[in-house]
Steps between C-alpha positions, in 0.01 A plus 500: 500500500606863441490780756143591394371152564710468809333808637143391414567169671650674799213754516252203504692325774480819712131542418448141630713550815459866590194625310470814276535781747781366705724399207804728461741569209767341721278180555443448128866561425594236762239248380603543135866520562497808273612858583252754618585724218384233256149546621497859383669404176255221414176610646549870604381454855432256782117544455523425121696174574265381763196585286636293219582211730163510657322533169690202366395292805145593462508413134656167593231451751223597254634250238447219748167635633309242312602254768250701728195405277243329713358160478148385583171385356321834527599858417483585873733205592753598232482871618548385874797274402659779301482726810631223727793463252570868496497521871755222519708682240499804705671298769744322269609814320467741793805706408351583166183624637653702777744655248222599275307666797824684587541613140139626497565703819833634350312590184295762668816712498639377155281613210686277255439190709143587556431541125648161431293338796176681366551369151565151629188523699294603187630205308435263792136614529432406142708158532304407810158588366601298185604197716175517707277536178708237317552724192808654340606832664414697177138386539465658848323829513623802692210482728571136573882569558403787739228312686569129495879522465531784771283301749716189462829699536349672798415158655851379412675792660289475814520127533881532447538752783297286727686189417834665560391667821298223662558167310294307756209734474511559132192426310463172322378440137156390609475779743575746221241322273242515782578862564441595143167315497399691822595828335283429196215421730546824675512687171183320393294608804233758432560842654338547835154659482511876605260565776 
């Protein structure tokens, strides 16, 4: 590997061991066995290098995300099993999810990173809506992406935070499915009569 690849590998190791916010230039240089100056030469900044390493790890995870597809006889069983798999995945790849949350926090003071994360979120909404509908992404309407896709991403983010914060108390796939059914029932209730 060349210095650039060594730096990316070292940055990933640092993300796994220290997280996004606590990783320093010195940490990356030590992990990659490359000089600190090489970070500026190849990437411009520590942030740019960490972002590239994190996005590569997220892409790698997404490429294998099909392994999280649920099994079962009914749509509800498959949906619940999908969530159970995701919740286990949060535990197994804890470093990745924690680093992504830290990157989100950092992005609030980094307009360039915030723009990249916002664009990624737009694409993910469409991709998720397409997967749930069972259609190609180009067939998903903007409304479906913004409603169905956004809802699922909101659930994903919330469940991830719960699973990382309180693994024993995190929701289960069946609990999530039952919760969605209960929410639909609440939304279907007639408005109380005014009196």
